[in-house]
N, C-alpha and C positions, 0 to 999 in steps of 0.2 A: 504494500498499500504505500502512496505517495504522501511526502511529508505534509503536504496541505490538503489533504483527504482525510487525516485521521480524527478521531474523536478522542474525548478524554472525560474522565470522570470529574463530579464537583469536586472532589477529593485528589484529583491529580497531582501529582508530585512537582509538576511544575508551577501550580500556584500554592505549594505546601507551605512558603513563609507567611502567606496572608491567611491562609483558613486555620493554620495553626495556632496563631495570633488574634485572630477575630472569627471565633467561631459562629457566630451570627451571619458571618458574610456568606456562608454556605447556602442557606435560605434566599438572601437577598439575592445571589448569583442566578438562583432557577428563575428569577422573573426580567433578568436584565437582557437587554435588546442584542441581538447579536452583535459581536464587536468585527468591525474592519479591519482587514490586515493593513498596517502602516507599511509604509516603502522600506521600513528598517527588519520586518515580519519576514518580508518577503525576500528580502537580501537573506536574511538567514536561512529560510529555508533553502534558498539556491546552494549557499554556501555547504549547509548540512549533506545536501543531494551530491555536491562536490567530492567531498571529504570520505563520503562513504564510497563512491565509485573509486578513488584512489585506494582507500585501505583494502578494498575487495581485491585490486589487482596489484598489490604491493609487492609482490614477489618479483614483476616485472615494472618496478617503478617508472624507468626511463618513458616505457612506451605509454604507463597509464598518465604521464604529465604530459605527453604530445597529445593525447585522445582527449584530455579534460581541457587542452589549450583550446581547442575547436568548440568546445561546450561553454566553458565558463570563461568570466573576465580574467587576464593573466594574474594581476594581483591577489584575486580570490584562490586561484590555481595554488601560487608560492604560499598563501597561508595554510591550505588544505595540506601541502604537501611537508610542512613543517609541521603539521599537526600530527599528521600519519608518522612521522619518525618519531616523534614522541611517544605515541599509542603503542609502537614496537620498540622502544628504547629499553633497557634493564630496569630503569626507574619505574615504569608503569606496568611492562611485562613480568610476573612474578618467578616464572621458569619457561625454559622452552619447551616443556610439555603442557603448560597451561593452554587451554581451549578459547579462541577467542567469538564473543557473540557479539554481532552486529545489528543494530536498530532492533533488539530485543524487545517485545512484549511480555511485561512482568505484571501479577496480581499479587498482593499482599493476601497471604492465605487466612488470616483472622479476619481482614478488614476487607470483604471483595470489593468493597465501594471504592477502594484504591487501586488503581490500574494505570499505566502508561506505557511508554516506548524508552526506553535509556537509550543511549547513543551506543556504546561500548561497555565491554565488561571481560575481562581476563578471568576465566573459570580455572583456579589451580587446585582440585580436589585435595582435601586436608592440608593445604598451604594457605595461598593469600587469594581471597576474591579480592579483584579491583575493579571498580565501577568508574568509569568517563564520561564527563560530560563536555562537550564543546560548546564553547559559546563564542560565536562572530560578533557580538556587538561590541560598539565602542563608546556608547556613553556612560554606562555603569558597569564598573570592576566587580565581578563576583569572586568569593573567596571559597575553600574549600570549609573554612570555620570564620566566624564571625569574632567580634572584638571580644566577646566575652568567652572566647574558645569553644564555643558550641557548634558541632559540625553541620555542613549545610544540610537542611533537611530534605532539599530535592534529592540529593544523591544519597541520603540516608533512607529515604522511601525506597528508592531502587534498589540500594543493597540490603534493605531489609526483605524486599519481595524475592530477589533473588536468593539470597543466603536461606530464607525458609524454606523455598523450592527444593533445595539440596541439603535439608536438614541440619543447617548451619554447621556443616562437616568443615569447617576452616579453622585456620590459626587465628587469623584476623582479618578484619577487613581496612582496604585502603580506597579512601574515593578521592579524586582527583578530577580539577576542572582546566581545562586547555584555553585560553582566552589569548589568540595572539594577538588582536589589533590594538590593544588598551596596554601593552608593554614596550619599551624602547629596545631598540635591534640588539642591544646588548644584556637586556634582560631575561630571564627565563620567564616564558608565558603560560607558565603551569602553578596552579596551587594544589598542595597534598594535604591530605589528614588520615592520619591511620586511627581506626575505630578498633575497640576489643569488641569480642563476640558477647559481653558482658554487656556494655554500653549500648549495642546495637540492639538487642533484647529489651532492655530497657526502655530504650525510644520507641520500641513497638508498643509497650504497655501505655507509653503516654500516647502516642496516635489512637490506639484502641480507645481510649478514654475520650479523647477528644472528638472522634467520630460519632461515639452515643450522645455525647453533650450537642453537637452541632445538629444532630438530627432531630432534636426536640424543638418544639416551637418557643421562642423567646428566647434563643441561645444569645449571650452576650456578644455585643458589637465592642469594639476598641478599635479607635483610628489610630495611625502612626505611618511610619515609612512605607509599610506593606500595603496601605492604600494605593499607590501609585498604579498597580496592576490590577486594581479591583473591577471588574466589569459594573458594579453598583456604586461608582465613587460618587457620581453625581447625585445620586437620590439617597444616598445614607445618610440618615440622620446623625450617627454619631460623627461622620466626617465632616458634616456641614455645622449643625447649629452648635455643638460643643466647641469646636475649633472657632467660630465665631465669638462664643462666650468668652474662652481664654484668650481672646485677642481683644475683648473689652468693645466689640462691634455691635451694634444693633440691628438686625437686620430682619425684616419680614418678608414673606414668600410673596407676599402682594403687594407691598410698598416700596421694596427695595431697603437699602441702605437707612436708617433712620438716626443714628449717630456713630462717629468713632472717635477714639481719645486722639489730642492733640499729640503730634509726635514731639513735639519740643517738651512736653512735660513728663516723657518716658525717661526714665531713671536707669542706671546702671543694673540695679536690682531688681525692677520689672522686665528690664528687656529679653533676658532668657526665656522665659516663658511667653513673651509673646512672639519671639522670634522663633518657637518652637511650634507654637499655633499657627506663624505665616507659613511654615513649611507645609504642615496639613490644608492650609486653606489653597495653598498653590496646587496640590494635588487636587483638590476639588473643584479650583478654577477651570485648570484644564479639561477636566471630565466634563464640566460642565458645557464650556464652550463645545468640544466635540459631541456634546449631545446634540446640541441645538443646530450644529453642523451637520449633524446626522440626520436629523427630522427634516431641516430644510431641503437636503439633496434627495431625500425619499419622498419630497411634494409635499410635505406639511408647511403650512404659513406660520410665521415666526412672528407676531404682531409687532411693526416697529422695525423690521429688518427685511434686507434681501440679500439675495444671492448674486454677485459680481463676477463675472471671467475673471481670472487672475491673468498678469501680463503675459502677454503672446510671447512664444520663442519660437525662431525659425527652427524647422527640423527638415531633413532631406527627404525628397520624396523617393519612391522606389525608383533604382536605376541609376541613382544620382553616385554611388560609390564606385561602381563598375565604368561611368562615364569619366568620372573623375581620375581613375586611375590609369584611364586608356590616355587621358590627356595630359598628366602629370606623374605617371608611375609612383615612383615612392614618396615623392613631395604631396601626396595627398593624404599621406599618413604620418602620424607622430609615435611617441615611445609605444612599444608594446604593439606595434601595426595597427595601431586604431585610427578609424577613418576622422579625419580633422572636421571638427564642427565648421558650419558655415563661417563664423567670424575667424577662425583659425585659418580658414583656407583663405580667404580675403586678407587678412593680415601678412599672409606669404605672398600672395600672387597677386594682391592689388586690383587694379580694374578688371582684367581679364576674369579674374574669379567671382567679382561681384556681377558682372555679366552672367555669368554660369549658375551663381545662386539665384537669379532672377528665374531662371529657367526651372532649377532643380529644389527648390524649396518652399514651404508652405507656413506662415504664422500659425502656431496652434497653442491654444492655452493650457497650461498644466494640471488646470482643477477650476475650483470656485472658492471664493472667500464672503463669508457672512458679513453684511456690513449694516450701518443704520440706513434707515429709509430715506434720510437726505442726502446721504452719499452721492457725486455728480455722477458715478459710472453707470452704463444702462443696467437694468436688470437683466438676468438671465431667463431665458423663457420658462414657464413654469414646466415641472413633469409631474406626472400622475406616479401616484405611490403604489407601488405592488409590494412595498415592504411589510411585512409580516411580523410584528411584535409579540406573537403569542410563542411560549416556549413550554410545549407540553412534553419536551425531552429531558431528562435529566443529565443530558451531556449536552456538550456544544462543540463546534470544529477546534481542533487545535494543528496549529501550523506551526 
């Protein structure tokens, strides 16, 4: 099954950091609208597919690289080659006899609501079980353990499910995160945490208790940094109302902001709590804006607002690359043999390229912005909504 078409549980390992901290978020997530894939999520999906392609052909690494370069961008292939080297390195591969599992679907025996697909695992029977997660994102650095020394819950759930499948017949568990794009070239792009079998079993008990509570009506809500990835962040009362109260902001759902403290009166003693509340509010504000954009793009009218096209950018028309290559040969490309953009080609070739671009480009908007009604830009034509906000399934698409 492809990465983009998978489904996962409301108790999925990938969202464990959120639902283990906020048990009430599980119930809220059931009624959350479907989440649209961001460009970064789609890029991550492609990177996972690229790495899987290389790992499965690692014995002939050179050929795998050449084939991958015809399917994925050069920088992505290089990052995935580096990650594959780490996966097969002695620090990750526990022994030559260990069995490699790739994109393995796992279910926790004692809590079958928890299932997902781990990236990679080395299974060394009666030795070390190593679980590896590949993260291509560059915005947020993820570690195998947090500042309090607690192991990453996503990888712990993968390890728990896999270890229970083999009756915990391992000396120990190793969890590892490979994140190549957040580290400098001279830094190790891997984070590792060793976990004892006793520690893993204690974690499973904690998870079982959390699932039982989360499945009950009125499970407690808790706001925090984990709200960043919550599908219900824009509608959660804990994430909005209480954060506003902590920031001493009076906000009414009908009337908007009624009062806010004078920032010049804030003191060094009160600012830590205010800044913490600001972090939570920023998460909620982003989620509220995303919700408004999602509704507007699905055809729902947002009173006082309208959709306008984003600034149009020039894109090449079909046939432009072959025509440019015939005309300018290698000059039509820049590093890694990528076809130059219209602006890049015009800068290099001047008037001749400008005439060429008139024939082979079109101006296309990259999307829409939701702006106030009095914005001078013309409104986009309305679209009919076929967006279904009903969610009668306990699962939602995982990419």
